[in-house]
C-alpha positions as CSV (number, residue, x, y, z in Angstrom):
1,M,-15.4,-47.7,-11.4
2,A,-13.3,-48.0,-14.7
3,E,-10.1,-48.3,-15.8
4,T,-8.1,-46.2,-18.3
5,D,-4.5,-46.8,-19.1
6,L,-2.9,-45.6,-16.0
7,Q,-6.0,-43.9,-14.6
8,T,-9.0,-44.9,-12.7
9,V,-12.2,-43.6,-12.7
10,M,-13.4,-43.3,-9.1
11,Y,-16.4,-41.0,-9.8
12,T,-18.4,-38.9,-12.4
13,S,-20.6,-36.7,-12.8
14,P,-21.8,-34.1,-15.9
15,R,-19.0,-31.8,-15.1
16,G,-16.3,-34.3,-15.3
17,S,-14.7,-36.9,-13.0
18,V,-12.0,-37.9,-9.7
19,V,-9.4,-39.6,-11.2
20,A,-6.7,-41.6,-9.2
21,I,-3.1,-41.9,-10.6
22,D,-0.2,-44.0,-8.7
23,S,2.0,-40.6,-10.3
24,A,1.2,-37.4,-11.0
25,Y,2.9,-38.0,-14.8
26,H,0.1,-40.1,-15.4
27,V,-2.4,-36.9,-16.0
28,D,-2.6,-35.9,-19.8
29,A,-5.0,-34.0,-22.0
30,R,-8.4,-35.5,-21.3
31,N,-7.9,-34.3,-18.0
32,S,-7.9,-31.3,-18.9
33,G,-10.7,-28.5,-17.6
34,R,-12.7,-30.9,-16.0
35,D,-10.8,-34.0,-14.3
36,I,-10.1,-33.8,-10.4
37,M,-6.6,-35.6,-10.1
38,V,-5.9,-37.8,-7.0
39,S,-2.4,-39.0,-7.0
40,A,0.0,-41.2,-4.8
41,S,2.8,-38.6,-5.4
42,Y,3.8,-36.4,-3.3
43,S,2.5,-32.3,-3.6
44,G,5.5,-30.8,-4.2
45,V,6.3,-28.7,-6.4
46,L,8.2,-30.5,-9.2
47,P,4.9,-33.0,-9.5
48,A,2.7,-30.1,-9.4
49,R,4.2,-28.3,-12.4
50,F,3.6,-31.6,-14.3
51,V,-0.2,-31.8,-13.6
52,A,-0.7,-28.1,-13.6
53,D,0.5,-28.3,-17.3
54,H,-2.6,-30.2,-18.2
55,K,-4.9,-27.6,-16.2
56,P,-7.2,-30.2,-14.4
57,R,-10.0,-28.9,-12.0
58,G,-8.4,-29.7,-9.3
59,A,-5.5,-32.0,-7.5
60,I,-5.1,-33.3,-4.1
61,G,-1.5,-35.7,-3.5
62,L,0.6,-36.7,-0.9
63,D,2.0,-34.3,2.5
64,C,4.8,-37.1,2.5
65,A,5.5,-36.3,6.1
66,I,6.1,-32.3,4.7
67,G,9.6,-32.5,5.2
68,P,12.2,-29.7,5.8
69,D,11.0,-26.2,4.5
70,G,7.2,-27.6,3.7
71,A,8.7,-29.1,0.5
72,G,6.3,-32.3,0.4
73,I,3.1,-29.7,0.2
74,A,4.7,-26.6,-1.1
75,G,3.3,-27.1,-4.6
76,L,0.2,-26.0,-3.2
77,W,0.9,-22.8,-3.1
78,Y,1.9,-23.3,-7.0
79,Y,-1.6,-24.5,-7.9
80,E,-3.0,-21.3,-5.4
81,A,-1.1,-19.0,-7.8
82,L,-2.3,-20.9,-10.7
83,G,-5.8,-20.5,-9.4
84,I,-5.8,-24.7,-9.3
85,P,-7.2,-25.8,-5.8
86,A,-5.1,-28.8,-4.5
87,A,-4.9,-30.4,-1.2
88,A,-2.7,-32.8,0.5
89,V,-3.2,-36.0,1.7
90,D,-1.7,-37.1,5.0
91,V,0.9,-40.0,4.1
92,A,0.0,-42.3,7.6
93,T,-3.5,-42.8,6.1
94,V,-2.5,-44.3,3.3
95,L,-0.1,-47.0,1.1
96,L,2.0,-44.9,-1.2
97,G,1.7,-45.0,-5.0
98,D,-1.6,-46.4,-5.2
99,G,-3.7,-43.7,-5.8
100,V,-7.1,-45.8,-5.4
101,D,-6.1,-46.2,-2.3
102,V,-5.9,-42.3,-1.6
103,Y,-8.6,-41.6,-2.8
104,R,-10.4,-44.8,-0.6
105,N,-8.7,-44.0,2.6
106,G,-7.0,-41.1,2.6
107,V,-7.2,-38.0,5.2
108,I,-6.6,-34.4,3.7
109,S,-3.9,-32.6,6.0
110,R,-3.1,-29.5,4.2
111,C,-5.2,-27.5,1.8
112,N,-4.7,-24.4,-0.2
113,A,-7.2,-21.3,-0.5
114,V,-8.8,-21.8,-3.3
115,A,-9.3,-25.7,-2.5
116,A,-10.6,-24.0,1.1
117,D,-13.2,-22.1,-0.6
118,C,-14.6,-24.8,-2.0
119,G,-15.2,-26.2,1.9
120,V,-11.9,-28.7,1.3
121,R,-10.6,-28.7,5.2
122,P,-8.2,-30.8,7.2
123,G,-9.3,-33.7,8.5
124,M,-11.5,-34.7,5.7
125,P,-11.8,-38.0,4.1
126,V,-10.0,-37.4,0.3
127,A,-13.6,-38.8,-1.2
128,Q,-15.4,-36.3,-0.2
129,A,-13.0,-33.6,-0.5
130,A,-12.5,-34.5,-4.5
131,E,-15.9,-34.6,-5.1
132,L,-16.2,-31.6,-3.7
133,L,-14.0,-30.1,-5.7
134,L,-15.5,-31.7,-8.6
135,A,-19.1,-29.7,-7.8
136,I,-17.7,-26.1,-6.9
137,D,-16.3,-23.9,-9.0
138,P,-13.6,-22.0,-7.1
139,Q,-13.7,-18.1,-7.0
140,T,-11.8,-15.6,-9.1
141,R,-10.8,-13.1,-6.8
142,A,-8.1,-10.0,-7.3
143,P,-5.3,-10.1,-4.7
144,D,-6.7,-7.3,-3.1
145,E,-10.3,-9.1,-2.7
146,I,-8.4,-11.6,-0.6
147,T,-8.3,-10.5,2.9
148,N,-9.6,-13.3,5.0
149,R,-11.2,-10.9,7.4
150,T,-12.8,-12.3,10.0
151,V,-14.1,-10.9,13.5
152,M,-12.5,-12.9,16.4
153,E,-14.4,-11.0,19.1
154,T,-16.7,-8.3,19.7
155,G,-16.0,-6.1,23.1
156,P,-18.9,-4.7,25.2
157,D,-19.0,-1.3,23.6
158,G,-19.1,-3.1,20.3
159,R,-15.3,-2.9,19.5
160,Q,-14.0,-6.0,17.7
161,V,-10.9,-8.0,16.9
162,I,-10.6,-8.1,13.4
163,C,-8.3,-10.6,11.7
164,T,-6.7,-9.3,7.9
165,D,-4.3,-11.1,5.8
166,S,-2.1,-7.5,6.0
167,I,-2.1,-4.3,7.9
168,A,-3.0,-2.5,4.0
169,F,-6.3,-4.5,4.4
170,G,-7.3,-1.9,7.4
171,T,-10.5,0.3,6.5
172,G,-12.2,3.5,7.5
173,A,-14.1,1.6,10.2
174,D,-11.6,0.2,11.7
175,R,-10.1,3.7,13.0
176,D,-10.0,4.2,16.5
177,R,-12.3,1.4,17.0
178,N,-11.1,-2.1,16.3
179,V,-8.3,-3.8,17.2
180,L,-6.4,-5.2,13.9
181,V,-4.6,-8.7,14.2
182,T,-2.5,-9.1,11.0
183,A,0.2,-11.0,9.4
184,G,3.1,-8.9,7.7
185,H,5.9,-7.4,9.4
186,T,6.8,-4.3,11.1
187,G,9.0,-2.4,10.0
188,R,8.7,0.9,8.7
189,S,7.0,-0.2,5.7
190,A,4.0,-0.9,7.2
191,V,3.9,2.9,9.5
192,P,2.2,4.4,6.7
193,Y,-0.9,2.1,6.7
194,L,-0.8,1.9,10.9
195,R,-1.1,5.9,10.5
196,S,-3.6,5.5,7.8
197,V,-6.0,3.3,9.5
198,R,-5.0,4.1,13.4
199,P,-6.5,0.8,14.6
200,W,-7.4,0.6,18.2
201,G,-4.5,-1.6,18.6
202,F,-2.9,-3.9,16.3
203,I,-0.7,-6.9,16.1
204,C,1.5,-7.5,13.1
205,S,4.6,-10.2,12.8
206,D,8.2,-9.3,13.5
207,G,9.1,-11.0,10.4
208,G,12.0,-12.8,11.7
209,R,13.2,-9.5,13.0
210,G,16.2,-8.8,10.8
211,R,19.3,-6.8,11.4
212,D,19.0,-4.4,13.9
213,D,15.5,-5.6,15.0
214,S,13.5,-3.5,11.6
215,G,11.1,-6.1,11.7
216,V,9.9,-4.4,14.5
217,A,10.6,-0.9,14.2
218,G,7.0,0.5,13.6
219,L,5.8,-0.7,17.0
220,S,7.9,2.8,18.4
221,I,7.4,4.9,15.7
222,V,3.7,4.5,16.4
223,D,4.0,4.2,20.1
224,A,4.7,8.2,20.1
225,E,1.7,8.4,18.3
226,G,-0.7,6.7,20.8
227,L,-1.2,3.7,18.5
228,A,-1.1,0.3,20.8
229,G,0.7,-3.3,18.9
230,A,2.8,-5.7,19.3
231,T,4.5,-8.2,17.1
232,V,4.2,-12.2,17.1
233,D,7.4,-14.2,16.5
234,A,7.3,-15.4,13.0
235,R,8.3,-18.8,13.7
236,T,5.3,-18.8,15.7
237,A,2.9,-18.4,13.2
238,R,2.3,-18.1,9.2
239,M,3.5,-14.9,7.4
240,G,0.8,-13.5,5.3
241,D,-2.3,-15.7,7.3
242,G,-3.5,-13.1,10.0
243,L,-5.8,-16.2,10.8
244,S,-2.8,-18.0,12.1
245,T,-1.3,-15.1,13.8
246,Y,-4.4,-14.9,16.0
247,H,-4.3,-18.6,16.7
248,D,-1.0,-19.8,17.0
249,G,1.4,-16.3,17.5
250,V,3.1,-15.8,20.3
251,I,4.1,-12.0,21.2
252,S,7.4,-11.2,21.1
253,A,7.6,-7.8,21.5
254,R,5.1,-4.6,22.0
255,N,5.3,-0.8,22.9
256,A,4.9,0.8,25.5
257,A,1.0,2.1,24.6
258,A,0.5,-2.3,24.4
259,A,2.1,-2.7,27.5
260,K,-0.3,-0.2,29.4
261,R,-3.4,-2.7,28.4
262,G,-1.4,-5.5,29.4
263,V,0.0,-7.2,27.1
264,E,3.5,-9.2,27.6
265,V,6.5,-10.8,25.2
266,G,5.5,-14.5,25.7
267,M,1.7,-14.5,25.8
268,S,-0.6,-16.0,22.9
269,A,-1.7,-13.4,20.6
270,R,-5.3,-14.2,21.1
271,E,-4.8,-13.0,24.5
272,A,-3.1,-9.8,23.6
273,A,-5.7,-9.5,21.2
274,H,-8.6,-9.5,23.9
275,L,-6.3,-7.1,26.4
276,L,-6.0,-4.9,23.6
277,L,-9.7,-4.5,22.6
278,G,-9.8,-2.8,26.5
279,D,-9.8,0.5,27.8
280,A,-6.4,1.9,27.2
281,G,-4.7,2.5,30.7
282,A,-7.2,-0.8,32.2
């Protein structure tokens, strides 16, 4: 372990180093393009701007109990937009203001999608996460390639429940066959995509409903065309994250076609998706 100014090198490889710092403001040009910065600052937008200005290979900071509006970890998505893998550490596991302790004792609580692609997961020790970020280059993908299309269940007839982040990511393979669990609102702008894909069933978000229930307006429009669908309460699942819709979502509305398959307001999205997978009218 070598100390250099306000930076402490905790681990090194031919690719760069894992560097502990007590404050996000201690990042400098030495770290650009090579180092993983483990900071005892919170992971908000302000510290992220300072760290990202030097373009390190990756960044880890504290979640500081996350707080109102997610301010303690909002920098994770700032980093994500810049293609920088980043994670936040459960503040209860570390000494505030001590970057070395964050590296030695911290436990990851949140990470952005770029870090997740590198293998970082909540519950992972900081040292392990930092070394993963140092060893693995994140994938560079266009926005329309980041669909998180994941098969969650396969029925006896081969139909599947598939999570994806937007109904726009449905494919021809879903037509009259698969149940899509997605994470955009179900207003009128979703209708053309639903008509184009024509999934066997779908679950989207209500987007917080909006004025005149505009966030669920698409349900009744496509119900007239025989498409069975439901929405989850936007307060229960993350917008833009189909896996969160499936795992966390609670049904807030459904159309008549979905009701015929047993979907009810208040049930979990997981249960509703399973029911949608069954035969119409069952």
